[in-house]
MMTF fields as JSON, N, C-alpha, C and O atoms, coordinates in Angstrom:
{
  "mmtfVersion": "1.0.0",
  "mmtfProducer": "UNKNOWN",
  "numBonds": 451,
  "numAtoms": 452,
  "numGroups": 113,
  "numChains": 1,
  "numModels": 1,
  "chainsPerModel": [1],
  "groupsPerChain": [113],
  "chainIdList": ["A"],
  "bondAtomList": [4, 2, 8, 6, 12, 10, 16, 14, 20, 18, 24, 22, 28, 26, 32, 30, 36, 34, 40, 38, 44, 42, 48, 46, 52, 50, 56, 54, 60, 58, 64, 62, 68, 66, 72, 70, 76, 74, 80, 78, 84, 82, 88, 86, 92, 90, 96, 94, 100, 98, 104, 102, 108, 106, 112, 110, 116, 114, 120, 118, 124, 122, 128, 126, 132, 130, 136, 134, 140, 138, 144, 142, 148, 146, 152, 150, 156, 154, 160, 158, 164, 162, 168, 166, 172, 170, 176, 174, 180, 178, 184, 182, 188, 186, 192, 190, 196, 194, 200, 198, 204, 202, 208, 206, 212, 210, 216, 214, 220, 218, 224, 222, 228, 226, 232, 230, 236, 234, 240, 238, 244, 242, 248, 246, 252, 250, 256, 254, 260, 258, 264, 262, 268, 266, 272, 270, 276, 274, 280, 278, 284, 282, 288, 286, 292, 290, 296, 294, 300, 298, 304, 302, 308, 306, 312, 310, 316, 314, 320, 318, 324, 322, 328, 326, 332, 330, 336, 334, 340, 338, 344, 342, 348, 346, 352, 350, 356, 354, 360, 358, 364, 362, 368, 366, 372, 370, 376, 374, 380, 378, 384, 382, 388, 386, 392, 390, 396, 394, 400, 398, 404, 402, 408, 406, 412, 410, 416, 414, 420, 418, 424, 422, 428, 426, 432, 430, 436, 434, 440, 438, 444, 442, 448, 446],
  "bondOrderList": [1, 1, 1, 1, 1, 1, 1, 1, 1, 1, 1, 1, 1, 1, 1, 1, 1, 1, 1, 1, 1, 1, 1, 1, 1, 1, 1, 1, 1, 1, 1, 1, 1, 1, 1, 1, 1, 1, 1, 1, 1, 1, 1, 1, 1, 1, 1, 1, 1, 1, 1, 1, 1, 1, 1, 1, 1, 1, 1, 1, 1, 1, 1, 1, 1, 1, 1, 1, 1, 1, 1, 1, 1, 1, 1, 1, 1, 1, 1, 1, 1, 1, 1, 1, 1, 1, 1, 1, 1, 1, 1, 1, 1, 1, 1, 1, 1, 1, 1, 1, 1, 1, 1, 1, 1, 1, 1, 1, 1, 1, 1, 1],
  "groupList": [{"groupName": "UNK", "atomNameList": ["N", "CA", "C", "O"], "elementList": ["N", "C", "C", "O"], "formalChargeList": [0, 0, 0, 0], "bondAtomList": [1, 0, 2, 1, 3, 2], "bondOrderList": [1, 1, 2], "singleLetterCode": "X", "chemCompType": "L-PEPTIDE LINKING"}],
  "groupTypeList": [0, 0, 0, 0, 0, 0, 0, 0, 0, 0, 0, 0, 0, 0, 0, 0, 0, 0, 0, 0, 0, 0, 0, 0, 0, 0, 0, 0, 0, 0, 0, 0, 0, 0, 0, 0, 0, 0, 0, 0, 0, 0, 0, 0, 0, 0, 0, 0, 0, 0, 0, 0, 0, 0, 0, 0, 0, 0, 0, 0, 0, 0, 0, 0, 0, 0, 0, 0, 0, 0, 0, 0, 0, 0, 0, 0, 0, 0, 0, 0, 0, 0, 0, 0, 0, 0, 0, 0, 0, 0, 0, 0, 0, 0, 0, 0, 0, 0, 0, 0, 0, 0, 0, 0, 0, 0, 0, 0, 0, 0, 0, 0, 0],
  "groupIdList": [1, 2, 3, 4, 5, 6, 7, 8, 9, 10, 11, 12, 13, 14, 15, 16, 17, 18, 19, 20, 21, 22, 23, 24, 25, 26, 27, 28, 29, 30, 31, 32, 33, 34, 35, 36, 37, 38, 39, 40, 41, 42, 43, 44, 45, 46, 47, 48, 49, 50, 51, 52, 53, 54, 55, 56, 57, 58, 59, 60, 61, 62, 63, 64, 65, 66, 67, 68, 69, 70, 71, 72, 73, 74, 75, 76, 77, 78, 79, 80, 81, 82, 83, 84, 85, 86, 87, 88, 89, 90, 91, 92, 93, 94, 95, 96, 97, 98, 99, 100, 101, 102, 103, 104, 105, 106, 107, 108, 109, 110, 111, 112, 113],
  "secStructList": [7, 3, 3, 3, 3, 3, 6, 6, 1, 7, 7, 7, 4, 4, 4, 7, 3, 3, 3, 3, 7, 7, 1, 1, 7, 7, 6, 6, 7, 7, 2, 2, 2, 2, 6, 7, 1, 3, 3, 7, 4, 4, 4, 1, 7, 7, 2, 2, 2, 2, 2, 2, 2, 6, 6, 7, 4, 4, 4, 2, 2, 2, 2, 2, 2, 2, 2, 2, 2, 2, 2, 6, 6, 7, 2, 2, 2, 2, 2, 2, 2, 2, 6, 7, 7, 1, 7, 3, 3, 3, 3, 3, 7, 7, 1, 7, 1, 1, 1, 1, 2, 2, 2, 2, 2, 2, 2, 2, 2, 2, 2, 2, 7],
  "xCoordList": [7.765, 6.343, 5.927, 6.622, 4.741, 4.171, 2.878, 1.988, 2.899, 1.776, 1.261, 1.948, -0.077, -0.725, -0.98, -1.163, -0.988, -1.176, -1.621, -1.07, -2.63, -3.001, -1.97, -1.448, -1.594, -0.574, -0.893, -0.027, -2.259, -2.69, -2.614, -2.981, -2.167, -1.991, -0.57, 0.248, -0.301, 0.989, 1.937, 1.643, 3.195, 4.325, 4.863, 4.832, 5.381, 5.931, 7.247, 7.431, 8.086, 9.315, 9.072, 9.915, 7.92, 7.436, 7.076, 7.006, 6.845, 6.449, 7.584, 7.318, 8.815, 9.933, 10.059, 9.911, 10.33, 10.459, 9.111, 8.251, 8.849, 7.521, 7.493, 8.223, 6.703, 6.713, 5.341, 4.363, 5.225, 3.978, 3.684, 4.477, 2.516, 2.223, 1.123, 0.449, 0.947, -0.137, 0.499, 1.653, -0.154, 0.28, 0.379, 1.274, -0.566, -0.658, -0.237, -0.526, 0.466, 0.779, -0.476, -1.307, -0.614, -1.938, -2.046, -1.1, -3.422, -3.704, -3.492, -3.726, -3.108, -3.069, -1.992, -2.175, -0.984, 0.104, 1.401, 1.587, 2.298, 3.754, 4.553, 4.194, 5.613, 6.585, 7.143, 7.372, 7.406, 7.985, 6.957, 7.351, 5.647, 4.654, 4.491, 4.267, 4.593, 4.304, 5.45, 5.222, 6.663, 7.841, 7.887, 7.92, 7.89, 8.036, 9.513, 10.29, 9.866, 11.21, 11.348, 12.455, 10.368, 10.328, 8.969, 7.979, 8.88, 7.629, 7.643, 8.368, 6.89, 6.837, 5.541, 4.586, 5.456, 4.305, 3.858, 2.674, 4.862, 4.432, 3.872, 3.433, 3.862, 3.203, 1.805, 1.031, 1.371, -0.145, -0.903, -0.294, -2.116, -3.02, -2.961, -2.791, -3.141, -3.194, -4.318, -5.239, -4.165, -5.145, -6.495, -7.487, -6.564, -7.889, -8.418, -9.596, -7.737, -8.201, -8.546, -9.516, -7.715, -8.021, -9.294, -10.069, -9.535, -10.722, -11.922, -12.978, -11.824, -12.9, -13.38, -14.577, -12.412, -12.667, -13.317, -14.323, -12.694, -13.324, -13.616, -14.549, -12.896, -12.931, -14.439, -14.96, -15.155, -16.564, -16.467, -16.026, -16.871, -16.846, -17.255, -16.609, -18.325, -18.99, -18.044, -18.255, -17.02, -16.188, -14.843, -13.991, -14.721, -13.465, -12.954, -11.831, -13.759, -13.331, -12.774, -11.696, -13.51, -12.974, -11.753, -10.813, -11.687, -10.503, -9.274, -8.282, -9.478, -8.36, -7.821, -6.603, -8.617, -8.255, -7.488, -6.424, -8.138, -7.37, -6.1, -5.127, -6.087, -4.868, -3.82, -2.641, -4.131, -3.181, -2.439, -1.222, -3.366, -2.73, -1.797, -0.748, -2.088, -1.175, 0.037, 1.106, -0.025, 1.141, 2.1, 3.305, 1.49, 2.325, 3.293, 4.283, 3.066, 3.901, 4.849, 5.731, 4.69, 5.579, 6.47, 6.702, 6.944, 7.75, 8.942, 9.302, 9.578, 10.706, 10.301, 11.093, 9.097, 8.565, 8.225, 8.492, 7.655, 7.316, 8.621, 8.704, 9.74, 10.986, 11.557, 12.22, 11.364, 11.789, 11.36, 12.124, 9.897, 9.374, 9.894, 10.1, 10.115, 10.486, 11.933, 12.301, 12.708, 14.212, 14.42, 15.451, 13.475, 13.512, 13.391, 12.4, 14.323, 14.176, 13.518, 13.537, 12.984, 12.34, 10.891, 10.231, 10.502, 9.089, 9.024, 9.918, 8.023, 7.619, 6.245, 5.376, 5.914, 4.603, 4.189, 4.807, 3.177, 2.722, 1.816, 0.852, 2.047, 1.42, 0.494, 0.875, -0.691, -1.791, -2.552, -2.486, -3.21, -4.104, -5.553, -6.32, -5.97, -7.48, -8.142, -7.55, -9.337, -10.243, -10.72, -10.858, -10.965, -11.412, -10.179, -9.354, -10.116, -8.948, -8.974, -7.958, -10.139, -10.436, -10.209, -9.757, -10.504, -10.58, -9.699, -10.245, -8.473, -7.576, -6.361, -6.161, -5.552, -4.464, -3.479, -2.975, -3.172, -2.162, -2.624, -1.767, -4.004, -4.369, -4.228, -3.949, -4.409, -4.271, -2.76, -2.371, -1.966, -0.511, -0.028, 0.769, -0.527, -0.15, -0.67, 0.01, -1.771, -2.358, -1.482, -1.163, -1.158, -0.376, 1.022, 1.576, 1.578, 2.969, 2.82, 3.704, 1.739, 1.484, 1.293, 1.794, 0.636, 0.464, 1.689, 1.985, 2.442, 3.646, 4.825, 5.774, 4.776, 5.853, 7.001, 7.998],
  "yCoordList": [9.236, 9.687, 8.854, 8.796, 8.21, 7.504, 8.343, 8.742, 8.525, 9.053, 8.156, 7.207, 8.399, 7.655, 8.62, 9.819, 8.033, 8.928, 7.975, 6.895, 8.449, 7.665, 7.948, 9.063, 6.985, 7.078, 8.152, 8.768, 8.337, 9.342, 10.798, 11.717, 10.972, 12.366, 12.733, 11.842, 13.976, 14.485, 14.256, 14.526, 13.688, 13.396, 14.774, 15.763, 14.708, 15.883, 15.45, 14.345, 16.449, 16.183, 15.992, 15.422, 16.455, 16.102, 14.701, 14.227, 14.015, 12.698, 11.616, 10.467, 12.161, 11.335, 10.053, 10.118, 8.928, 7.717, 7.371, 7.34, 7.085, 6.728, 5.147, 4.69, 4.355, 2.915, 2.478, 2.716, 1.844, 1.341, 0.033, -0.898, -0.096, -1.357, -2.145, -2.944, -1.903, -2.818, -3.942, -3.819, -5.046, -6.198, -6.026, -6.55, -5.294, -4.926, -3.48, -2.606, -3.267, -1.862, -1.131, -1.661, 0.054, 0.853, 1.193, 1.531, 1.041, 1.323, 2.71, 3.651, 2.933, 4.176, 5.194, 6.403, 4.742, 5.624, 5.018, 3.839, 5.686, 5.275, 5.225, 5.738, 4.592, 4.512, 5.829, 6.204, 6.638, 7.962, 8.903, 9.648, 8.805, 9.674, 9.333, 10.227, 8.057, 7.526, 7.951, 8.18, 8.068, 8.331, 7.593, 8.151, 6.313, 5.287, 4.946, 4.677, 4.959, 4.634, 3.181, 2.686, 2.413, 1.106, 0.523, 1.098, -0.616, -1.316, -2.655, -3.589, -2.714, -4.007, -4.723, -4.769, -5.269, -5.857, -7.088, -7.354, -7.763, -9.007, -8.588, -9.488, -7.317, -6.972, -6.791, -6.816, -6.597, -6.417, -7.646, -8.702, -7.564, -8.801, -9.754, -9.452, -11.073, -12.087, -11.839, -11.051, -12.61, -12.311, -12.716, -12.025, -13.821, -14.217, -13.191, -12.881, -12.592, -11.66, -10.297, -9.605, -10.006, -8.775, -8.912, -7.958, -10.046, -10.204, -10.306, -9.777, -10.938, -11.125, -9.72, -9.43, -8.869, -7.636, -6.679, -6.036, -6.593, -5.853, -4.31, -3.684, -3.781, -2.379, -2.181, -1.102, -3.126, -3.009, -2.591, -3.382, -1.353, -0.88, -1.857, -2.054, -2.462, -3.297, -4.598, -5.245, -4.877, -5.934, -5.508, -6.342, -4.23, -3.57, -4.404, -4.907, -4.487, -5.02, -6.49, -6.859, -7.219, -8.663, -8.566, -9.327, -7.696, -7.495, -7.384, -8.109, -6.339, -5.865, -7.051, -7.219, -7.818, -8.906, -9.96, -10.452, -10.277, -11.221, -10.791, -11.543, -9.449, -9.058, -8.86, -8.997, -8.554, -8.445, -9.905, -10.017, -11.012, -12.302, -12.541, -13.14, -12.111, -12.214, -11.37, -11.794, -10.156, -9.413, -10.009, -9.756, -10.818, -11.543, -12.464, -12.809, -12.914, -13.837, -12.967, -13.506, -11.778, -10.928, -9.913, -8.775, -10.464, -9.459, -8.856, -7.706, -9.634, -9.003, -7.797, -6.875, -7.798, -6.587, -5.535, -4.375, -5.797, -4.756, -4.036, -2.807, -4.95, -4.339, -3.567, -2.558, -3.939, -3.095, -1.672, -0.741, -1.507, -0.239, 0.53, 1.741, -0.218, 0.385, 0.885, 1.832, 0.341, 0.726, 2.122, 2.749, 2.607, 3.928, 5.069, 5.146, 5.854, 6.896, 8.16, 8.382, 8.924, 10.195, 9.84, 8.913, 10.662, 10.458, 9.262, 9.016, 8.579, 7.493, 7.67, 7.866, 7.621, 7.551, 6.297, 5.842, 5.663, 4.37, 4.8, 5.508, 4.429, 4.746, 3.674, 2.509, 3.946, 2.943, 3.387, 4.561, 2.55, 2.859, 2.943, 3.537, 2.261, 2.268, 3.625, 4.591, 3.731, 4.845, 5.143, 6.305, 4.091, 4.202, 4.563, 3.71, 5.807, 6.338, 5.878, 5.877, 5.519, 5.095, 3.601, 3.177, 2.857, 1.322, 0.69, 0.296, 0.565, -0.086, -0.69, -0.381, -1.474, -2.149, -1.185, -1.492, 0.019, 0.794, 1.455, 1.765, 1.679, 2.226, 1.036, 1.305, -0.259, -1.349, -1.564, -1.87, -1.425, -1.497, -0.416, -0.694, 0.794, 1.903, 1.621, 1.948, 1.067, 0.663, -0.511, -0.536, -1.421, -2.57, -2.112, -2.653, -1.168, -0.637, 0.142, 0.085, 0.864, 1.64, 0.65, 0.909, -0.389, -1.201, -2.095, -2.382, -2.572, -3.394, -2.593, -3.174, -1.307, -0.444, -0.58, 0.099],
  "zCoordList": [9.429, 9.071, 7.837, 6.822, 7.99, 6.79, 6.249, 7.001, 5.024, 4.283, 3.308, 2.931, 2.785, 1.764, 0.647, 0.856, -0.637, -1.776, -2.918, -3.133, -3.607, -4.887, -5.84, -5.847, -6.71, -7.759, -8.788, -9.408, -8.926, -9.865, -9.405, -10.138, -8.266, -7.571, -8.109, -8.334, -8.301, -8.679, -7.48, -6.315, -7.927, -6.901, -6.525, -7.258, -5.241, -4.595, -3.847, -3.336, -3.866, -3.09, -1.651, -0.958, -1.141, 0.294, 0.485, 1.619, -0.564, -0.383, 0.116, 0.47, 0.08, 0.554, -0.347, -1.567, 0.291, -0.57, -0.878, 0.003, -2.18, -2.644, -2.915, -3.796, -2.206, -2.279, -2.741, -2.033, -3.91, -4.425, -3.871, -4.014, -3.205, -2.414, -3.039, -2.39, -4.34, -5.019, -5.677, -6.088, -5.821, -6.46, -8.066, -8.729, -8.56, -10.064, -10.243, -9.426, -11.36, -11.684, -12.08, -12.818, -11.604, -11.744, -13.269, -13.98, -13.678, -15.0, -15.549, -14.791, -16.69, -17.222, -16.711, -16.853, -16.176, -15.655, -15.974, -15.671, -16.542, -16.851, -15.569, -14.509, -15.762, -14.569, -14.348, -13.198, -15.454, -15.346, -14.527, -13.629, -14.906, -14.216, -12.789, -11.973, -12.427, -11.11, -10.208, -9.021, -10.712, -9.868, -8.634, -7.537, -8.799, -7.719, -7.407, -8.323, -6.207, -5.794, -5.536, -5.749, -5.1, -4.789, -4.995, -4.542, -5.673, -5.873, -5.041, -5.383, -4.032, -3.15, -3.636, -2.862, -4.839, -5.291, -4.372, -4.164, -3.878, -3.138, -1.708, -0.991, -1.269, -0.081, -0.303, 0.654, -1.571, -1.852, -1.432, -1.26, -1.269, -0.794, -1.943, -3.124, -1.382, -2.404, -3.409, -3.199, -4.576, -5.657, -5.067, -5.301, -4.304, -3.713, -2.858, -3.035, -1.938, -0.996, -1.761, -1.453, -2.719, -3.476, -4.291, -4.363, -4.899, -5.64, -4.74, -5.088, -3.634, -2.739, -2.223, -2.217, -1.793, -1.162, -2.158, -1.857, -3.407, -4.419, -3.874, -4.379, -2.956, -2.442, -2.032, -2.311, -1.406, -0.97, 0.484, 1.318, 0.816, 2.131, 3.134, 4.163, 2.832, 3.959, 4.379, 5.405, 3.486, 3.669, 4.396, 4.701, 4.636, 5.15, 6.452, 6.486, 7.374, 8.675, 8.404, 8.869, 7.694, 7.451, 6.574, 6.802, 5.594, 4.775, 5.597, 5.52, 6.428, 7.208, 8.138, 8.196, 8.816, 9.599, 8.775, 9.15, 7.579, 6.669, 6.188, 6.135, 5.791, 5.233, 6.31, 5.986, 7.548, 8.649, 8.803, 8.955, 8.739, 8.774, 7.638, 7.871, 6.367, 5.318, 5.495, 5.056, 6.125, 6.339, 7.423, 7.425, 8.346, 9.235, 8.635, 9.281, 7.37, 6.606, 5.739, 5.071, 5.746, 4.997, 5.732, 5.323, 6.876, 7.773, 7.025, 7.277, 6.082, 5.34, 4.536, 4.343, 4.077, 3.219, 4.16, 3.847, 5.304, 6.36, 6.749, 6.77, 7.089, 7.405, 6.237, 6.476, 5.059, 3.92, 3.979, 3.725, 4.381, 4.501, 5.69, 5.622, 6.835, 8.104, 7.961, 8.657, 7.159, 7.121, 6.492, 6.735, 5.705, 5.128, 6.2, 6.926, 6.261, 7.322, 6.768, 5.558, 7.567, 7.042, 6.59, 7.061, 5.658, 5.059, 4.144, 3.334, 4.282, 3.374, 2.913, 3.762, 1.579, 1.133, 0.577, -0.385, 1.09, 0.368, -0.646, -0.353, -1.826, -3.061, -3.41, -3.297, -3.825, -4.211, -5.478, -5.842, -6.097, -7.29, -7.029, -7.787, -5.802, -5.6, -5.594, -5.111, -6.108, -6.053, -4.619, -4.235, -3.841, -2.51, -1.578, -1.251, -1.2, -0.413, 1.125, 1.821, 1.547, 3.044, 3.249, 4.312, 2.297, 2.47, 1.406, 0.376, 1.548, 0.566, 1.21, 2.385, 0.642, 1.175, 1.837, 2.918, 1.204, 1.696, 3.058, 3.886, 3.305, 4.536, 5.56, 6.729, 5.167, 6.13, 6.37, 7.497, 5.425, 5.718, 6.725, 7.621, 6.549, 7.421, 8.842, 9.814, 8.966, 10.257, 10.899, 12.088, 10.011, 10.561, 10.986, 11.942, 10.322, 10.776, 12.058, 12.913, 12.221, 13.429, 14.598, 15.692, 14.411, 15.495, 15.68, 16.839, 14.676, 14.7, 15.247, 15.774, 15.132, 15.549, 14.769, 15.015]
}
């Protein structure tokens, strides 16, 4: 089971394995507060894609397509997520909880199986 959670939300034992999927460490939160089990910074979107998207809702569809292409080249990192049994929570820093790279990764994992 894969869940999504902002890094600024309180960690819970129900989160299972907490994997940070952002390229940059979230601002204003310590490693102790974040309670991250694994940081897969290289699974985050490229700097170019991240800066272009800028969490603008109207770019979501295009971002998703472009990011899926990037994820195709990161199969080892996708497998790293898949190998965790039980509950996995993809942790992200974005304010936009509907349109961010963690949402895209979860969708990609659901499609990729």
